[in-house]
C-alpha positions as CSV (number, residue, x, y, z in Angstrom):
1,X,0.0,0.1,-0.1
2,X,1.5,3.3,-0.9
3,X,1.9,6.5,1.3
4,X,0.8,9.8,-0.2
5,X,2.9,12.6,0.5
6,X,1.4,16.3,-0.2
7,X,3.3,19.6,-0.7
8,X,2.1,23.2,-1.2
9,X,4.4,25.9,-2.1
10,X,3.6,29.4,-3.5
11,X,5.3,32.5,-5.2
12,X,4.2,36.0,-6.1
13,X,5.1,37.0,-9.5
14,X,5.3,40.8,-10.5
15,X,3.7,40.1,-13.7
16,X,-0.2,40.4,-14.9
17,X,-2.2,37.3,-14.5
18,X,-2.5,36.8,-18.4
19,X,1.0,36.3,-18.9
20,X,1.4,34.1,-15.7
21,X,-1.5,32.0,-17.1
22,X,-0.3,31.7,-20.7
23,X,3.2,30.7,-19.6
24,X,2.1,27.9,-17.2
25,X,-0.7,26.6,-19.0
26,X,1.8,25.8,-21.9
27,X,2.7,22.4,-20.2
28,X,5.5,21.5,-22.7
29,X,7.4,24.5,-21.5
30,X,7.6,23.3,-17.9
31,X,11.1,21.8,-18.1
32,X,12.4,25.3,-18.6
33,X,11.6,25.9,-14.9
34,X,11.1,22.5,-13.3
35,X,14.3,21.0,-12.4
36,X,13.2,17.4,-12.1
37,X,11.0,17.5,-15.1
38,X,12.9,16.2,-18.2
39,X,10.1,16.4,-20.6
40,X,6.3,17.1,-21.0
41,X,4.6,15.9,-24.3
42,X,0.7,16.8,-24.8
43,X,-1.0,14.1,-26.9
44,X,-2.1,15.4,-30.2
45,X,-5.1,13.2,-30.2
46,X,-6.3,14.0,-26.7
47,X,-5.0,17.4,-25.3
48,X,-6.1,16.6,-21.9
49,X,-3.7,14.0,-21.5
50,X,0.1,14.4,-21.5
51,X,3.3,12.1,-21.0
52,X,5.7,13.4,-18.4
53,X,9.1,12.3,-17.7
54,X,10.9,13.2,-14.3
55,X,14.8,12.5,-14.1
56,X,17.0,13.2,-11.1
57,X,20.3,11.5,-10.8
58,X,19.9,8.0,-11.3
59,X,16.3,7.9,-10.8
60,X,13.9,8.2,-13.8
61,X,9.8,7.9,-13.7
62,X,7.2,8.6,-16.4
63,X,3.4,8.8,-16.3
64,X,0.5,9.8,-18.1
65,X,-1.3,12.7,-16.7
66,X,-5.0,13.8,-17.1
67,X,-6.3,17.3,-16.8
68,X,-9.4,17.2,-14.4
69,X,-10.3,20.6,-14.2
70,X,-9.2,23.9,-15.9
71,X,-10.7,27.3,-14.9
72,X,-8.8,29.9,-16.8
73,X,-6.7,32.2,-14.8
74,X,-7.6,30.2,-11.6
75,X,-6.8,26.6,-11.5
76,X,-5.3,23.7,-13.4
77,X,-6.0,20.4,-11.6
78,X,-4.5,16.8,-12.6
79,X,-4.1,13.3,-11.8
80,X,-1.8,10.6,-13.2
81,X,-3.6,7.7,-15.1
82,X,-0.5,5.5,-15.2
83,X,3.1,5.4,-14.1
84,X,4.0,7.4,-11.0
85,X,0.9,7.9,-9.0
86,X,0.4,11.7,-8.5
87,X,-2.1,14.5,-8.3
88,X,-2.2,17.9,-7.8
89,X,-3.5,21.7,-8.7
90,X,-1.7,25.0,-9.7
91,X,-4.0,27.8,-8.3
92,X,-3.5,31.3,-9.5
93,X,-4.5,34.5,-7.5
94,X,-4.8,37.7,-9.6
95,X,-3.2,40.8,-7.5
96,X,-3.6,43.4,-10.4
97,X,0.0,44.0,-11.3
98,X,1.1,40.9,-9.8
99,X,0.0,37.3,-9.6
100,X,0.4,34.6,-6.8
101,X,1.1,31.1,-8.2
102,X,0.3,28.2,-5.7
103,X,1.4,24.5,-6.6
104,X,0.0,21.6,-4.6
105,X,1.5,18.4,-5.5
106,X,0.8,14.8,-4.1
107,X,2.5,11.6,-5.0
108,X,2.5,8.0,-3.9
109,X,5.7,6.3,-2.8
110,X,5.8,2.4,-2.2
111,X,5.7,1.8,1.4
112,X,9.1,0.2,1.4
113,X,10.7,3.3,0.2
114,X,8.9,5.2,2.8
115,X,10.6,3.0,5.3
116,X,13.8,3.2,3.7
117,X,13.9,7.0,3.5
118,X,12.5,9.0,6.3
119,X,9.5,10.8,4.7
120,X,10.5,14.0,6.5
121,X,13.7,14.0,4.7
122,X,12.1,13.2,1.5
123,X,9.4,15.6,1.9
124,X,12.0,18.5,2.8
125,X,13.7,17.7,-0.4
126,X,10.8,17.7,-2.6
127,X,9.3,20.9,-1.1
128,X,12.6,22.8,-1.4
129,X,12.9,21.8,-5.0
130,X,9.4,22.8,-6.1
131,X,9.8,26.1,-4.3
132,X,13.0,26.6,-6.3
133,X,10.9,25.5,-9.2
134,X,8.5,28.3,-8.5
135,X,11.2,30.8,-8.1
136,X,12.7,29.8,-11.5
137,X,9.3,30.2,-13.1
138,X,9.0,33.9,-11.4
139,X,12.2,34.7,-13.1
140,X,10.8,33.1,-16.4
141,X,7.8,35.3,-16.4
142,X,9.9,38.3,-15.3
143,X,12.1,37.7,-18.4
144,X,9.0,37.3,-20.6
145,X,7.4,40.3,-19.3
146,X,10.5,42.3,-20.0
147,X,10.8,40.9,-23.6
148,X,7.2,41.7,-24.1
149,X,7.8,45.1,-23.0
150,X,10.6,45.9,-25.4
151,X,8.6,45.0,-28.3
């Protein structure tokens, strides 16, 4: 029986919601700011499904993910349908000239792995990694905003 671990992190991005939403909702661009995500490929015949590959060190996982809910400028919710069990949501909060991006991700780990590794240690590593991912997204969005303003 797997154990589920869940983490939530957030960042405030000093760019308008329209830009933040358009950058984040382009799933195939996520490896640009998500350290452990090696690739994302949206299926052409079913855009609600995407194939994800996570790679860190010698560990590599893949999964097929299904978008469960999309409310533009508010939320994208997903769950895996095969491969690495995971689910989560990315929420967006419009603050006028800035946007808050909150990522909640949950993943199942085999019980033996949970016993092998202290869940608190694993949790701290994952949480610090996804917080750093959001900080990289913030920089990505700020650079995109600067490029847009130069045009």
